[in-house]
Structure formats: C-alpha cells, structure tokens
N, C-alpha and C positions, 0 to 999 in steps of 0.2 A: 496537434492532431487533438487531443481530447484534454481537457482538466486543466494543470494546476496553471495559475497565474499569481504573481506577485503584484499586489495591488499598492502601488503607491500611495493612493489617496487614504488608505487604512494602514498602510506599513504593515500588514501580516499576509500570509499567506491565503490566496483565494481560489484554489481550482480544485481540481480531479472531480471527474463525471460522476453524478448522482447513480447511484446503481439501479438495475434490475433485477429481483434475484430469480435465478435459474435454477432449476433443481438439480441436485447433485449432492454428492458425500463426499468426505475428506476421507482418503485410504486408509489412515491412521486409526479411526475410531474416534471419540468424542473428548479426548484426552487436551490438557491444556499443555503448554509448551514443556518441552522435556530435553534432555541432554541424550543424545544419540550416537551411534557411531559414522562416521562421514569420511569417504576420503578425501583425504584434503591434498593430495601429491599436486591437484591442477590449481589449487586457490590459496592464497594466503591468509592468514590468521586476520578476522576482521572483515572479511568479504560478505555479503551478502549474497545466497545463492536460492533462487526462486525457481520450483519447479513445479509448472501449470498445471501438469497431469496430476500432482500428489496435492495440487492446493496447499503448498506447503513452500515455508522461506526458513532458509537453515542461514545461521550465523556461523560461518569457519571458525572454530576455537585454534585451528593447526596444530593439534595433538592427538588427530586421527577421531575427534569429537566434533560436533557442532550441536546448538541450539536450535531445536525444531520448532516453529510457530505453526498452526494453522492458520489458512489464510484465505480470501477469496481473490480471485483472478480475475481479469477481462471474459467476458463472455464470449463467445463464437464470434468470430471476425474482429472482435476489438483487443485481442493479446497481441503481444508483441514480445519479441525474442532478442537478444544481444544484451549488450555491455552498457550500463551507465554507470555515473558516479553521482552521490548525497552531493548537492550544492547548498542545501540549505535545508536547516531544523527549528521549526515553529511550534509555539506553546499556543493552544487553543486559536486555531487559523479561522480565519472568516473564509468562507466559499461563495465563489461569483460561479454560476454554472456557464461553461464553456458554449460556442455555437451548438454544438451537434446536440448536446443534451437540451438547451433551450428549442432547438428544433422540435426535440421529442417531447418536451415538457413546456410549454409555452407560458403556464401559469406559474413558473417559479419565480422569486424576485429577484432583482438585481446581484443584491449580498444576503448573503445569510449569517450573521455575525458569530465569531469564534465564541463557544460557551451555550449556544443555544440548542435546542435538544432537537432542532430541526436542521441542524448542520451535518451533512453527512461526514466531515472530516474527522468527528472525534475530536478526543483533548490534546494530539501531538501529530506531528505529520512531517516525512524526510522527503522534500523536494528533491526530484531527481534532473540529472541535466539533459533527459532525453526528452524532447517534445516537452508537454505539460503533465507528465504523470508524477506521480508520488506512491510513497507508503505510507499510509495513514491509517486513524482510526476509523471506526463507523457508528453510526446512530441506527445500523439494521445490524445487530449481531446476529440474528438468524441465517445471514446470506454467509457467514462465516464457512468455507469448506463447500462454495460452490463456485460456477462461472457465473459472477454478479457485475461486473461492473465494467465501464466505457475503457479500461485497459490499466486504471492503477490498481496497486496493490491493497488490499483492504485486512486490517488486523482487528482482533478482540481488541478493545480499547486497552485492559490491563496488559497486553501483550505489546501493543505500542508504545506504551510508557516505557515498559522494559527495555524493550528494543532501542529507545530513543536515548535510554541512559547508557546505552552499550557501545553506540557505534559514533563515528566522528564525521564532518563533514568531509567529503573526500573520500569517503571508505568507496570501494568499489561493489557494485549490482550486477549479476549476473543474471540474466532469465534464460531458461530452457524448456524445451516442450515438456 
C-alpha cells in the first residue's frame, strides 16, 4: 500500500510515506516517553500496542506496566488496524517515496539517502510485515501527536532509537482504534 520497501540496490530500508501534518494533539500532554500502568493480560511482554485515537505507542512490559511513547499515526483514510510483526530493523534508512506519495508530491527525488536532513525516516526504522508500513523516526518532530502519515507510525528520533534498542525482529505489533 503506502510506504516501506527494502531497496536491493542500496541494501537499506527505503520506504514509508512522507507525511502531511494534520492538526491534532496528544491526549497525554507534551511529555516524553514514560512508564505507565497498562492492562497486560491480552498482550505478552515485548508486544507493541499502538492506539491510534491516543496517538500513543505502548511497549508492553508484562508486569502491569508499559513504556508509552508519543507518536504520529496515519491521517484520516490512511490508518490501518490489526496485527503485524517486525520483520527488520534499520539504522539510518534510505527512503524512496511510494507511488501514492509520488502522485501527491511528484517533485520528490527517487531516493533520499539515510542520514539526510530531508529523509523522513529519521535515524532508525522498524519494518513491519504488513504491506509497506514501518515504525520510524521523523524529520518533522512537530508532527508527533498528530494524524500525519500515509499509514506509518512516526516517533521522535530519540524515542525510535530507544524503542529500536528494546525490541527484537519478530516482535508483535497490534494497532487498535
């Protein structure tokens, strides 16, 4: 659908849609990541739960608590729900605009190299097995807490680096309304 492709030519992560910021706010205020109470009966430790309506990502700890991160989620019509798994972890991924983004923004280059300030992927990305979606950093930090992307989950760069270190390939990701 929208987003993430692994580019064989560059051997790096290459997707996720460039975002358009839509007004919104995070239901928990302006704070950074924090440990919060979380009903864990339905989820195993290490599961990532994304609540679109809260614009929040929870890393389940399995002890009745979770690490909560502020995120940007898909804008109206671009959100998805359900389960996925992390199929790859990437450092400074390159980005190639998917077809839908290219239609909306034909001026974009074919590839933006990893590490470039124009790269919307940020310093880390967790590629999901569902279509072309990922959890990744951003070059638009003001979008965090909004409905902003073409379906990817966007995090502050410091937070994606933290999450990247905490999760493993194969971790389950659940997106709920």
